[in-house]
VOTOR-837780 format. One line per 3 residues: for each residue x, y, z of C-alpha. Coordinates in Angstrom, 3 decimals. Layout:
! residues N
X,Y,Z | ...
END
This chain:
! residues 505
25.205,-31.796,152.476 | 22.420,-31.523,150.114 | 21.943,-27.685,150.519
18.221,-26.449,150.203 | 16.776,-23.479,151.776 | 17.620,-23.694,155.414
19.242,-20.789,157.097 | 21.977,-19.768,159.323 | 20.212,-18.915,162.551
18.025,-21.831,164.432 | 18.059,-19.589,167.428 | 15.290,-17.493,166.032
17.663,-14.502,166.039 | 21.158,-13.784,165.943 | 22.431,-10.853,167.891
18.815,-9.297,167.655 | 18.400,-9.964,164.156 | 15.603,-12.115,163.043
15.829,-15.589,161.985 | 16.388,-16.111,158.058 | 16.312,-19.338,156.463
17.773,-20.381,153.065 | 20.947,-20.033,151.264 | 19.175,-22.129,148.703
22.045,-23.850,146.764 | 23.606,-27.188,147.356 | 26.816,-27.091,149.408
28.286,-30.588,148.568 | 29.162,-32.851,151.322 | 32.713,-32.509,152.872
35.059,-35.049,153.660 | 34.923,-35.029,157.587 | 37.798,-33.389,159.283
37.397,-30.530,161.967 | 37.123,-26.955,162.151 | 40.301,-25.112,163.712
43.854,-25.814,164.298 | 43.693,-27.901,167.322 | 45.349,-31.368,167.086
44.603,-32.178,170.517 | 42.064,-34.886,172.069 | 38.753,-34.271,173.595
39.059,-33.163,177.071 | 37.388,-33.853,180.431 | 33.895,-33.469,179.636
31.260,-34.043,182.202 | 28.327,-36.659,181.903 | 25.393,-35.382,179.801
23.351,-32.482,181.594 | 21.526,-29.355,180.745 | 23.669,-26.654,179.922
23.645,-23.864,182.218 | 24.261,-20.903,179.992 | 24.698,-19.657,176.521
28.230,-19.819,176.710 | 28.202,-23.453,177.866 | 25.870,-24.288,174.943
27.804,-22.498,172.595 | 31.099,-24.466,173.852 | 29.324,-27.597,173.483
28.409,-26.928,169.904 | 31.776,-25.600,169.265 | 33.560,-28.775,170.512
31.259,-31.039,168.421 | 31.877,-29.175,165.281 | 35.507,-29.117,165.888
35.709,-32.816,166.788 | 33.040,-34.349,164.490 | 33.095,-32.001,161.782
29.422,-31.552,162.494 | 27.295,-28.692,160.975 | 27.077,-25.745,163.204
23.576,-25.061,162.166 | 22.176,-28.453,162.774 | 23.980,-28.629,166.097
22.470,-25.311,167.165 | 18.901,-26.143,166.227 | 19.385,-29.437,168.317
20.990,-27.779,171.190 | 18.598,-24.811,171.339 | 15.498,-26.784,170.890
16.484,-28.843,173.921 | 17.489,-26.020,176.281 | 14.608,-24.066,176.953
16.759,-20.744,176.726 | 14.955,-17.592,176.748 | 15.250,-15.742,173.224
18.136,-13.101,174.336 | 20.069,-16.201,175.530 | 19.582,-18.386,172.406
20.349,-15.298,170.456 | 23.587,-14.938,172.511 | 24.570,-18.704,172.053
24.003,-18.455,168.278 | 26.307,-15.397,167.841 | 29.090,-17.145,169.785
28.951,-19.993,167.834 | 28.879,-18.656,164.547 | 31.203,-15.836,165.204
33.832,-17.981,166.882 | 33.871,-20.318,163.850 | 33.905,-17.518,161.453
36.861,-15.666,163.342 | 38.730,-18.245,164.311 | 41.883,-17.793,162.404
42.164,-14.253,163.591 | 41.376,-15.463,167.149 | 44.209,-18.118,167.140
46.462,-15.793,165.708 | 46.079,-13.527,168.651 | 45.794,-16.376,171.341
48.833,-17.846,170.073 | 50.669,-14.824,171.466 | 49.203,-15.669,175.256
49.296,-19.222,175.214 | 52.799,-20.098,176.255 | 52.615,-23.759,175.386
51.016,-23.266,172.225 | 47.383,-23.852,170.888 | 48.181,-27.271,169.483
48.541,-28.643,173.101 | 45.516,-27.441,174.548 | 42.542,-29.866,174.967
39.746,-29.205,172.271 | 37.330,-27.995,174.848 | 39.993,-25.480,176.276
40.879,-24.235,173.013 | 37.465,-23.765,172.073 | 36.534,-21.838,175.506
39.522,-19.407,174.767 | 38.175,-18.696,171.329 | 34.703,-17.978,172.172
36.024,-15.893,175.068 | 38.411,-13.777,173.033 | 35.486,-13.522,170.583
33.493,-11.796,172.863 | 36.172,-9.708,174.452 | 37.366,-8.547,170.980
34.203,-8.491,168.654 | 31.378,-7.904,171.010 | 31.414,-4.520,172.625
27.970,-4.898,174.305 | 29.148,-7.860,176.644 | 30.903,-6.814,179.836
34.501,-8.062,180.207 | 33.826,-9.368,183.581 | 30.994,-11.432,182.153
32.954,-13.133,179.574 | 36.051,-13.770,181.796 | 34.246,-14.569,184.832
32.106,-17.405,183.221 | 35.043,-18.604,181.132 | 36.984,-19.238,184.455
33.946,-20.798,186.060 | 33.454,-23.256,183.061 | 37.101,-24.100,183.114
36.922,-24.937,186.850 | 33.914,-27.129,186.505 | 35.497,-28.850,183.638
39.023,-29.178,184.350 | 41.006,-28.105,187.294 | 42.608,-25.162,188.914
45.797,-24.987,186.756 | 43.338,-24.823,183.452 | 41.155,-22.119,185.116
44.317,-20.031,186.091 | 45.628,-20.231,182.612 | 42.179,-19.266,181.027
41.946,-16.433,183.291 | 45.452,-15.223,182.750 | 45.026,-15.094,178.887
41.884,-13.358,178.800 | 43.203,-10.890,181.245 | 46.002,-10.115,179.043
43.842,-9.925,175.973 | 41.647,-7.338,177.704 | 44.776,-5.233,178.681
46.106,-5.411,175.120 | 42.900,-4.945,173.311 | 44.066,-1.853,171.672
46.473,-3.561,169.716 | 44.230,-6.689,168.842 | 42.450,-5.277,165.976
42.306,-6.831,162.395 | 43.718,-3.791,160.672 | 46.978,-4.071,162.626
47.799,-7.442,161.619 | 50.667,-7.717,159.139 | 51.779,-10.744,157.767
54.676,-12.173,155.329 | 52.514,-11.529,152.075 | 49.264,-9.884,151.040
47.286,-12.979,150.870 | 48.163,-13.997,154.294 | 47.568,-10.684,155.807
44.142,-10.813,154.468 | 43.542,-14.255,155.465 | 44.478,-13.589,159.283
42.617,-10.045,159.087 | 39.348,-11.643,157.979 | 39.953,-15.050,159.170
40.070,-17.349,155.810 | 42.199,-20.103,154.733 | 45.140,-18.713,152.882
44.541,-20.677,149.755 | 40.977,-19.652,149.408 | 42.305,-16.059,149.478
44.844,-16.720,146.993 | 42.072,-18.075,144.693 | 39.967,-15.366,144.994
42.730,-12.668,144.463 | 43.736,-14.594,141.198 | 39.731,-14.395,140.011
38.602,-11.358,141.357 | 41.628,-8.914,142.483 | 42.565,-7.553,145.862
39.519,-5.048,146.086 | 36.871,-7.257,145.015 | 38.339,-9.979,147.041
38.442,-7.965,150.313 | 34.896,-7.218,149.879 | 34.007,-10.748,149.767
36.167,-11.739,152.549 | 34.352,-8.812,154.897 | 30.882,-9.520,153.601
31.330,-13.208,154.644 | 31.656,-12.121,158.350 | 28.575,-9.955,158.433
25.461,-11.066,159.940 | 22.931,-12.318,157.527 | 19.713,-10.357,157.187
16.314,-12.232,157.177 | 14.518,-12.608,154.060 | 11.058,-14.431,153.242
9.308,-15.344,149.942 | 5.680,-14.163,149.579 | 3.445,-16.913,147.998
1.807,-14.965,145.628 | -1.035,-17.304,145.120 | -2.372,-15.908,148.465
-1.897,-12.258,147.286 | 0.842,-9.706,146.068 | 4.015,-9.118,147.838
3.181,-5.396,148.411 | -0.007,-6.376,150.252 | 1.890,-8.894,152.737
4.383,-5.945,153.204 | 1.914,-3.655,154.179 | 0.268,-6.560,156.623
3.618,-7.164,158.194 | 4.497,-3.413,158.914 | 0.883,-3.298,160.305
1.763,-6.208,162.932 | 4.895,-4.215,163.698 | 7.477,-6.111,161.698
9.992,-3.954,159.689 | 9.510,-5.207,156.092 | 10.469,-3.836,152.822
10.411,-5.426,149.442 | 13.640,-7.171,148.244 | 15.845,-4.916,145.802
16.583,-7.926,143.480 | 14.070,-10.879,144.131 | 10.178,-10.199,142.723
8.636,-12.107,145.445 | 11.179,-11.356,148.369 | 10.723,-9.178,151.458
13.424,-8.246,153.607 | 12.058,-8.514,157.458 | 13.519,-7.328,160.605
12.073,-7.428,164.135 | 10.226,-10.515,163.368 | 11.911,-13.114,165.649
11.609,-16.557,163.933 | 9.629,-16.342,160.959 | 8.799,-19.870,160.825
7.198,-19.813,164.182 | 4.222,-17.839,162.889 | 0.604,-18.272,161.687
1.370,-16.823,158.264 | 4.369,-19.379,157.546 | 2.142,-22.286,159.061
-0.833,-21.071,156.788 | 1.800,-21.279,153.800 | 1.612,-17.518,153.066
5.343,-17.076,152.899 | 8.415,-19.228,152.814 | 11.981,-18.597,154.388
14.657,-18.141,151.903 | 17.667,-16.133,150.859 | 16.860,-13.374,148.163
19.597,-14.784,145.827 | 17.922,-18.279,146.080 | 14.673,-16.879,144.991
16.020,-15.532,141.789 | 16.607,-19.311,140.398 | 13.089,-20.029,139.754
12.324,-16.394,138.607 | 14.909,-17.072,135.901 | 13.618,-20.576,134.991
10.067,-18.352,134.604 | 7.778,-21.458,134.264 | 4.384,-20.933,132.954
1.066,-22.703,133.906 | 0.730,-25.949,132.496 | 4.339,-26.626,131.905
6.186,-29.924,132.701 | 9.180,-28.858,134.923 | 11.778,-30.780,136.742
13.789,-29.818,139.709 | 16.788,-32.320,139.692 | 18.441,-31.690,142.978
15.570,-30.403,144.789 | 15.326,-31.006,148.975 | 14.175,-29.427,150.908
11.906,-28.129,147.971 | 12.086,-24.146,148.284 | 12.904,-23.844,144.534
10.378,-26.527,143.623 | 7.559,-24.897,145.606 | 8.548,-21.396,144.155
8.390,-22.625,140.465 | 4.875,-24.318,141.360 | 3.513,-21.010,142.800
4.889,-19.148,139.808 | 2.908,-21.828,137.670 | -0.150,-20.808,139.908
-0.743,-24.461,140.890 | -1.027,-25.553,137.027 | 0.736,-27.982,135.206
3.507,-30.216,137.051 | 6.872,-30.111,139.070 | 8.980,-33.081,139.674
11.067,-32.240,142.785 | 13.767,-34.984,142.697 | 16.219,-35.420,145.364
18.834,-38.665,145.853 | 17.985,-39.078,149.402 | 14.588,-40.837,150.450
14.424,-39.279,153.813 | 14.554,-35.712,152.294 | 11.619,-36.569,150.192
9.375,-35.748,153.404 | 10.982,-32.306,153.560 | 9.648,-31.608,150.219
6.156,-32.911,150.896 | 6.048,-31.014,154.234 | 6.850,-27.805,152.634
4.403,-28.176,149.669 | 1.557,-29.322,151.838 | 2.098,-26.352,154.135
2.214,-24.091,150.770 | -1.087,-25.853,149.490 | 0.515,-26.747,146.205
-0.816,-29.756,144.603 | 1.279,-29.785,141.279 | 4.539,-30.822,143.023
5.511,-34.640,142.961 | 8.432,-35.193,145.116 | 10.659,-38.289,143.736
13.792,-39.763,144.763 | 16.539,-40.946,142.587 | 20.214,-40.061,141.303
19.759,-37.005,139.269 | 22.443,-38.521,136.997 | 20.100,-41.418,136.038
16.900,-39.515,135.474 | 17.049,-40.229,131.841 | 15.938,-43.583,132.983
12.624,-42.270,134.476 | 11.891,-39.458,132.029 | 11.972,-39.686,128.141
14.687,-37.582,126.441 | 13.355,-34.364,125.212 | 10.040,-34.476,127.246
10.272,-31.706,129.844 | 9.611,-28.217,129.273 | 12.148,-26.425,131.972
14.833,-28.443,133.608 | 16.515,-26.909,136.944 | 20.035,-28.282,138.156
20.627,-26.484,141.525 | 23.919,-28.340,141.501 | 25.919,-29.644,144.614
28.808,-27.272,145.076 | 31.562,-25.885,147.498 | 29.201,-23.596,149.165
31.383,-20.676,149.204 | 28.485,-18.060,148.694 | 26.834,-18.865,151.972
29.759,-18.537,154.442 | 27.898,-15.772,156.768 | 25.242,-18.635,157.127
27.613,-21.534,157.539 | 31.264,-20.289,158.381 | 32.757,-23.774,158.675
32.600,-24.399,155.149 | 35.701,-22.315,154.560 | 37.682,-24.391,157.056
36.390,-27.881,155.691 | 36.836,-27.401,152.092 | 39.974,-27.930,149.957
40.983,-26.924,146.614 | 40.972,-30.818,145.998 | 37.136,-30.748,147.010
36.374,-27.988,144.329 | 37.996,-30.169,141.452 | 35.779,-33.051,142.460
32.721,-31.148,142.973 | 33.243,-29.773,139.386 | 33.571,-33.115,137.884
30.286,-34.340,139.792 | 28.497,-30.911,138.337 | 29.608,-31.799,134.895
28.479,-35.385,134.843 | 24.943,-34.011,136.125 | 24.775,-31.214,133.617
25.519,-33.576,130.904 | 22.711,-36.105,131.797 | 20.015,-33.758,132.862
20.241,-31.870,129.808 | 19.255,-34.564,127.769 | 15.498,-34.240,129.148
15.095,-30.733,127.814 | 12.772,-30.577,124.955 | 13.819,-28.615,121.819
13.080,-25.049,122.363 | 12.943,-25.922,126.122 | 14.943,-24.127,129.143
17.673,-25.476,131.220 | 18.895,-23.457,134.330 | 22.057,-24.270,136.248
22.742,-22.360,139.548 | 25.180,-22.969,142.668 | 25.567,-21.106,145.677
29.166,-20.685,145.223 | 31.520,-17.917,143.641 | 33.944,-20.488,141.992
34.514,-20.008,138.602 | 35.680,-23.519,138.012 | 32.010,-24.536,139.144
30.283,-21.690,137.418 | 31.332,-19.737,134.327 | 34.047,-22.181,133.258
31.578,-25.431,133.860 | 28.896,-23.685,131.732 | 31.459,-22.559,128.792
32.721,-26.101,128.852 | 28.948,-27.566,128.490 | 28.105,-25.451,125.937
31.415,-26.206,123.853 | 30.475,-29.884,124.338 | 26.622,-29.488,123.536
26.248,-26.857,120.524 | 22.411,-27.474,120.589 | 22.438,-25.406,123.759
22.970,-21.685,123.960 | 22.874,-19.151,126.666 | 19.658,-17.472,126.918
19.321,-13.841,128.105 | 15.610,-13.840,128.072 | 15.154,-13.348,131.901
12.356,-11.605,133.517 | 12.726,-7.667,132.866 | 12.118,-7.168,136.558
15.359,-8.810,137.470 | 17.376,-7.541,134.408 | 16.268,-3.862,134.887
17.588,-3.925,138.469 | 20.734,-5.758,137.717 | 21.452,-3.238,134.952
20.485,-0.459,137.483 | 22.860,-1.563,139.843 | 25.497,-1.842,137.238
25.808,-5.847,137.547 | 24.866,-6.653,134.017 | 25.472,-4.596,130.831
23.744,-4.420,127.438 | 25.908,-7.383,126.392 | 24.220,-9.730,129.143
24.123,-13.229,127.683 | 22.207,-15.189,130.372 | 24.570,-15.915,133.058
25.159,-14.234,136.285 | 27.496,-14.249,139.314 | 26.223,-12.520,142.472
28.449,-11.994,145.082 | 27.697,-11.744,148.500 | 28.485,-7.989,148.863
26.048,-7.050,146.074 | 22.921,-7.198,147.965 | 24.024,-8.628,151.436
22.532,-11.983,150.380 | 24.167,-15.311,149.291 | 26.721,-15.678,146.573
24.836,-17.445,143.859 | 25.542,-18.056,140.081 | 22.732,-18.656,137.806
22.813,-19.500,133.868 | 19.859,-20.012,131.878 | 20.215,-21.832,128.631
17.943,-22.799,125.675 | 17.929,-26.118,123.793 | 17.739,-24.948,119.867
14.508,-26.002,118.355
END
């Protein structure tokens, strides 16, 4: 997946929270596979028809994600656009999809106690129906038990037969009766990592990695944060006015808006619904982006008149942000590997009325064939990565990546970094960023690059507005060298790594 600045909730809202767009990083393509532990084949599914309820929409999406490895946010976007559902129903369907995928390990642990023949023998749609129904019973207090159970039984009758509907009814009634014991805090497994994995619903291998890297306390905070609802944030286009002016205007329109604690152009919003379906968005006055992602362009700190290259740019959020910081003067080349994604960049920059961005296509590893070495003032490599910093927006990431994937991605990152660094002029800036929290892709990647390329050094010359806040919050100290790992619990935003480097003159 070529990341970019799209968000988690195509529904416009998730459980009453407004739509937010943008993890802003590049979660690398996965190798297929499917979410969950079901090994059964697809079940008896009817001919295509318009889904009758949020639960059926959610079930259809969950089955597609489980069977084909489809991305949940893309499937949601397509399904909700076609469904004609109300905003409230769309919000419920979105909550059910993300919550069920995110909590599936915990749900399966509990379901396994009540499904006599074992989850592995269930047809895919039955397994997913039980998961999403159990999620409602155990994690969504506002949904009446009878609503969750009755509709699950109705769906089971329509898609299967009396035996399946009876089993579904029995399992869900048993879960309801035993709900006092079915709480994550009461789960105890054979090892501390297995216990954390089941309580927070993560693969155990990933929990083990983070325990080794971050220790128990920080790891548990990461796990818990990944299951939280993402909040909505927008990036003010300061070419139209200041962020503070936009905050006041949003408040006057009835939207809860407050300045981001960490991103100088960021605004946290609540109660605005789908902020992309507004006049202000269409007029180019703001963009949808996560706060952590906004920091990347700010750290590049491009100036008017500079030549800037964004190597892996689609859909263009960071390219556009840099162009805005340059006040529309100078040149930003926004490159992406895929030709069809060039249109995403063009659409975004045209909406923002930016004339200093040129969207180009090509392999980032071959950009030295297009640009002369040492010819660019600032190069941004927002690299393909494992994407573990954006789990709360794309929960299937934690089920569809392996340790081998991390090693493969790190190899690609190294290749790209070595190639694009050649384009930086002496005295120029190279910024490397990812939307993951894996040291192999981040700190270790940069340490190895600097060891092999002594003409580069870390550059702590970040904008004071950013470093002052990070120091205040205890995330950097006086020894700050120019690299930062934001974890998802720090600001409730995406996990992001950013390193600013300078090529010695």
